[in-house]
C-alpha positions, 0 to 999 in steps of 0.5 A: 413408600418412604419411611415416615420420620416419626418416633411413634406410629400415626393413628387413624384419627382426626388431628393436626400434624406438624412437620419439622426440619433437622433443627427441630423447627416447625416448617408445616402444620396441617389438619387431617380427618385421618392422620395416618392416611394424610401424612402417609400420602406425602411419602407414598411411592409414585406420588412424589413425581406428581407433587408440585415444587413447593410440596416436593421441597417440603418433603425433602426438608421433613426430618420429624413428624409430630401430631396432636389428636382432636375429637373431630375434623372441625376441631382439627381445623381450629387447632391448625389455625391457632398453631399456624398463627403461633408458629407461622411455618415457612410452608404455611405462608400462603394459607394464612388467610384461608382459615374457614373459622369466622366470628360474628362481630357486633360493631361498637356504634350507636346503630351497630352492624353485624359483620363476619370477621376472622382472627389475625395470626396473633389471635386478634379479631380483625375489623372495627371495634366491637363485640365478637362471638364465636367461632363458628364454622359454616364454610360457604354458608357463612354469608347465609347465616349472616343474612338470616341474622340480619333479616331476622333482627333487621340489622343494618348492613351499610358501612356509611356512618350515620346519619344517612338516607335509607337504602334498598334494604329498608324498602325490602323490609330487611332494615328498620331504617335507624339512619332516618330514625324510622326506628328509634335508636333505643328500639334498634339497640334493643333488637341488637341486644336480643340478637346478641343474647343468642350469639352469646348463648348458642346452647339456648337455641332450643329455648329461642326456637319457641320464640321464633315459632311464635313470631312465625305464627304471628306473621302467618296469621297477619298474612305477612308470609315474607316475614314468616319465611325470614323467621323460618330461614333464621332458625335453619341458618342459626344452627351453624352458630352452635358449632363452638369449639372447645379450644376457643370457648376458653378465650380471654383466659390464660390457663394451663391444663395438666393431665397425667396417666400413671401406673406401676411407677411409670407416668406420662403427662402433658401440659397445654398452655392456653393464652387468650384461648389460643394453644401456645405450647404443649409439653410432653413428659414420660418418666418413672417415679417413686412418689405415691402421688406423683402429680404434686411433685411433677407440678412443682418441678415443672413450674420451677422452669415455666411461666405460672398462670392464674389457674391450673386445671389438673387431673388427677388433683394432688393431695397436697394441692393447698401447699402447692398453691401457696408455693406457686403463688409465692413464686408467681407473686399473685394468687394461683388456683389448682382446680379439677375440671368440672364434669361438663363444659369446655374445660372438661372437654379439653381435659378429656382431649389431653387424656386421649392424646396421652393414650395415643402416645401409650398406644403407639399408633393403636386406637387410644380407647384400647389403652383405656380398656387395658387399664380398666380391665387390668390387662398385662398387654394392649388388647389389640386383637379382641374376639367375641362370641355369641349364640342364637337359637329358635326354640332349640332349633338351628342353634348357631354361634358366631365369633367376630374379631376386632383388630385395633378396635375395628371389625376384621371381617376376614377373621369372622367365624360361624359355628353350627352347634353339634353337641348340644340338644335343645336350648342350652346357651352355656353349653353352646358357648362352651362348644364354640369357644372350644372349637375355636381355640383348639384349632388355633392351638393345634395350628400354632396360630396367634391367640387373641389378646382378649376374649369377650362373651356376650352374657353374664357369669354363666356364659363366662364360666362355660367359656372358662371350662372350654379353655381349661380343657384345652389348657389355654389361658386367655384374658376372658370377660363377659358383657351383660347387655341389660345393665352393660355389666362387665364380668371377670373371673377375678372380679368380686363384683361386676364392673360398670363403666360410664356410658361415654367410656371409650373402653366400654364402646369397644366392648359394645362394638364387639358384642353388637357385631357378634350378635348381628353376625350370629342372627344373620346366620340363624336367619339364613339357616331358617330360610333354607329350611323353609324353602327346602334348599 
């Protein structure tokens, strides 16, 4: 494989990658479900011979690779689309019309129509004047969504200006015929308004389902089964409209989003600039600082040379934000608000996404959740290798233990180990944990093998101290914690109180993954021994 010209390793995460030439110009923007696999495929030995001329020319001109993480492949598509519209890279020209992102447009007419449209390269909606809703991603099912909406609300599809004669859709029951005033314009517009309520508030689709159910029942009672089926199909298809993406739900707003992660005098920060809901610029910084609260000083220096928007979302919020708001308002010549993002909603989701991108920078290709775990547990180094222990027994018989290993937050099954407990009589989880931990790290110590970055025990303080006794007897010092399942409390030897992380914390998810895998593995081993004992094998 040819070397990938990137100053940081690529992670196994969804996102958008950017290829740049020797002058720093972006020449290609792509999206990937797995950034590392996708980008590596361009440089893999043996594949270049099969590349078409355009791809081969692209690879020859790649001098640098950059990337932006997203939460999902769907969001990567949306971000890719927005960035292509902004930069219009040389090797993306043929793809400019291939975006799968659609908007529902209700035309500004006396008898409105419902159209499916896209945005042009400048972020403007294509099509006649009207009100756009979305985006939503329905792939080949976009037409089905539009048909279901039109049928459910009997919205006209004809492109001819009114007045005109009724067409086949009226006779099929898919339109109420506003062209011949078979329905008054007032009643027709009321139907359109009802449809727009759902388009504007897809989060209320659960409430709307009750209304659809009532209409389906009423149609069934009156034996209008075709209409009942239309309502049923509408409900099934409308689920595609709930796929709003966080980067575009902020449309029609010019805002900056600034996030900083700092520790021990060193900070990383990113500022994302959104114009009309489109990501126009992402600026990254890494610096040392002497201030007690560096965010305020960073923002002041940053906006000395960058456009100042009306609203700036920040994390963390500087203590002197009021004075900073006044200073920036004077520079801008208009009011400026510095806000922390709310606990939920698109702004909060975007702030969390920026934080994940900063963590990816720190992780240098490892899972960003490990950076969060390192900070939460105050570890000296990134916990790239985590080993977790659990014990299983049945009334004191078939006492066994397991050790599983996560590498880069993913199970590494070749390093799993299982133990038949030898020195413990009866049911003693503490002593069993101590034996398993002792045997594992005595072997690693005697063989001179690498030690893990973090040891996790399934249990509470008792299990934690039992493992500590084993390490002390070996003269081995390792970061050691336990995770109690009942309240998901994390115990550490230097903690005065157990640590409780938010349920959605990625750091907690890594520990839970290790604990659950160790439990699954040890239970499987215990059951295997019991089956053998029962059959006499």
